[in-house]
C-alpha positions as CSV (number, residue, x, y, z in Angstrom):
1,M,40.8,20.0,-13.1
2,A,37.8,19.0,-15.0
3,K,34.5,20.7,-14.2
4,T,31.8,18.0,-13.3
5,R,28.6,18.9,-14.4
6,A,25.4,17.7,-11.9
7,L,23.1,15.5,-14.2
8,P,19.4,16.6,-13.8
9,T,17.9,14.2,-10.9
10,S,14.6,15.4,-10.0
11,T,11.6,16.0,-12.0
12,T,7.9,17.6,-10.2
13,L,6.3,14.9,-7.8
14,G,2.7,16.0,-9.2
15,P,2.1,12.7,-11.5
16,W,3.3,11.0,-8.7
17,L,2.0,12.2,-5.6
18,G,-1.1,11.9,-7.6
19,I,-1.1,8.8,-8.0
20,A,-0.5,7.9,-4.2
21,L,-3.4,10.4,-3.8
22,I,-5.6,8.1,-6.1
23,V,-5.0,5.1,-4.3
24,I,-5.5,6.9,-1.1
25,L,-8.6,7.9,-1.7
26,F,-10.1,4.8,-3.5
27,D,-8.8,2.7,-0.7
28,Q,-10.6,5.0,2.5
29,L,-13.6,5.5,0.3
30,S,-14.0,1.9,0.1
31,K,-13.3,0.9,3.7
32,I,-15.8,4.0,4.2
33,A,-18.5,2.3,2.0
34,I,-17.5,-1.0,4.0
35,M,-18.0,-0.1,7.2
36,K,-21.5,1.8,6.5
37,V,-23.0,-1.5,4.7
38,F,-21.5,-4.6,6.4
39,A,-21.6,-6.1,10.1
40,Y,-18.2,-6.7,11.4
41,A,-17.5,-10.3,10.9
42,T,-20.1,-11.3,8.5
43,P,-19.1,-12.5,5.4
44,Y,-21.5,-11.6,1.9
45,A,-20.2,-14.2,-0.6
46,L,-19.8,-12.6,-4.0
47,T,-18.5,-15.4,-5.9
48,P,-17.7,-19.4,-5.1
49,F,-14.0,-18.2,-4.1
50,F,-14.4,-14.8,-3.0
51,N,-16.4,-12.9,0.1
52,L,-16.8,-9.1,1.4
53,F,-15.8,-9.8,4.9
54,L,-15.1,-6.7,7.4
55,V,-12.5,-7.2,10.1
56,F,-10.3,-5.0,11.8
57,N,-6.6,-5.8,12.1
58,R,-4.4,-4.3,14.7
59,G,-1.2,-6.2,13.6
60,A,0.7,-6.0,10.0
61,A,0.3,-8.2,7.3
62,F,-1.4,-11.5,8.3
63,N,-1.9,-10.0,11.4
64,F,1.6,-10.3,12.7
65,L,1.7,-8.7,16.3
66,A,-2.2,-8.4,16.4
67,T,-2.3,-9.0,20.0
68,A,0.4,-7.3,21.1
69,G,-0.2,-4.9,23.9
70,G,-1.1,-1.8,21.7
71,W,2.2,-0.4,20.8
72,Q,2.5,-1.6,17.6
73,R,-0.3,0.6,16.4
74,W,2.3,3.3,16.7
75,A,5.6,1.1,15.4
76,F,3.0,0.8,12.2
77,T,2.2,4.2,11.7
78,A,5.8,5.4,12.3
79,L,6.9,2.7,10.1
80,G,4.4,4.1,7.3
81,V,5.1,7.6,7.5
82,A,9.1,7.2,7.2
83,A,8.6,5.1,4.3
84,A,6.2,7.2,2.6
85,L,9.2,10.2,3.3
86,V,12.0,7.8,1.9
87,I,9.7,7.1,-1.0
88,V,9.0,11.1,-1.7
89,Y,13.0,11.4,-2.0
90,L,13.5,8.6,-4.1
91,L,10.5,9.8,-6.1
92,K,12.5,13.2,-6.3
93,R,16.0,11.8,-7.3
94,H,14.3,9.5,-9.7
95,G,11.1,11.1,-11.5
96,N,11.8,10.5,-15.0
97,Q,11.8,6.4,-14.6
98,R,8.1,6.0,-14.7
99,L,7.8,2.3,-13.9
100,F,10.1,2.6,-11.2
101,C,8.1,6.0,-9.6
102,T,4.7,4.6,-10.5
103,A,5.5,1.8,-8.2
104,L,6.8,3.6,-5.5
105,S,4.0,5.6,-5.7
106,M,1.5,2.9,-5.8
107,I,3.0,1.4,-2.2
108,M,3.7,5.0,-0.6
109,G,-0.2,5.2,-1.1
110,G,-1.1,1.9,0.4
111,A,1.1,2.6,3.2
112,L,-0.6,6.0,4.1
113,G,-4.1,4.5,3.5
114,N,-3.4,2.0,6.2
115,V,-1.7,5.0,8.2
116,I,-4.5,6.9,7.9
117,D,-6.9,4.1,9.4
118,R,-4.3,3.3,12.4
119,L,-4.6,6.9,13.6
120,V,-8.9,7.0,12.8
121,H,-9.9,3.8,14.0
122,S,-6.8,2.2,16.0
123,R,-6.5,-0.3,13.5
124,V,-6.7,-1.4,9.7
125,V,-10.0,-2.6,7.9
126,D,-10.0,-5.0,6.0
127,F,-12.7,-6.6,4.1
128,L,-11.9,-9.0,0.8
129,D,-11.7,-12.2,1.3
130,F,-10.5,-15.1,-1.1
131,H,-10.5,-18.5,-0.4
132,V,-10.5,-21.7,-2.0
133,G,-12.8,-24.6,0.0
134,G,-12.3,-24.3,3.5
135,W,-8.7,-22.4,2.8
136,H,-8.8,-18.4,3.3
137,W,-6.3,-16.3,2.2
138,P,-5.9,-13.3,4.8
139,T,-8.4,-10.6,4.8
140,F,-7.0,-7.2,2.8
141,N,-7.9,-4.4,1.3
142,L,-7.3,-2.0,-1.3
143,A,-4.2,-0.4,-0.1
144,D,-2.6,-4.0,0.3
145,S,-3.5,-4.7,-3.0
146,A,-1.3,-1.4,-3.9
147,I,1.2,-2.2,-2.2
148,V,1.7,-5.6,-3.7
149,I,0.9,-4.1,-7.1
150,G,3.7,-1.7,-6.3
151,A,6.2,-4.3,-5.3
152,I,5.8,-6.2,-8.2
153,L,6.3,-3.3,-10.6
154,L,9.2,-2.8,-8.7
155,V,10.5,-6.6,-9.8
156,L,9.5,-5.9,-13.5
157,D,11.1,-2.8,-13.4
158,E,14.2,-4.3,-12.0
159,L,14.2,-7.1,-14.4
160,R,13.7,-4.7,-17.2
161,R,16.6,-2.3,-16.3
162,V,19.0,-5.8,-15.7
163,R,18.0,-7.1,-19.4
164,G,19.1,-3.7,-20.6
165,A,22.1,-3.8,-19.1
166,R,23.2,-6.9,-20.7
């Protein structure tokens, strides 16, 4: 009977958790600064297409479920924590895949940045407001940006993997 050898599937989590921690730190520091300097719902125009605009979001992306009865705070907090736990597992298993792990680390940092907001402020602090004419993209924050960048990196990693398989 042939003996099977387990392939090494993990590396240290340090660099990946470090990326997530940097995302969390920048996110939280930016939110603290914005809340100290800006009045709620008062736009501060920086360019013809960008404002700093302090608002709070009790829901998820695009204010999804923002007007629900309050249960959404805990549901989205639990979802963020569950996502972080799954990501730590994936980082442990695939720690040698740099782009994949960088993407997951950014997503985890962003998710936990918003979890911190929900626990500390009962809502997510948003302040980046892009607009064209009278049309405004929903206001967001650095945690949201990290999640989107991480998702884009996951797509790029998968496209690279598919091309390499040809």
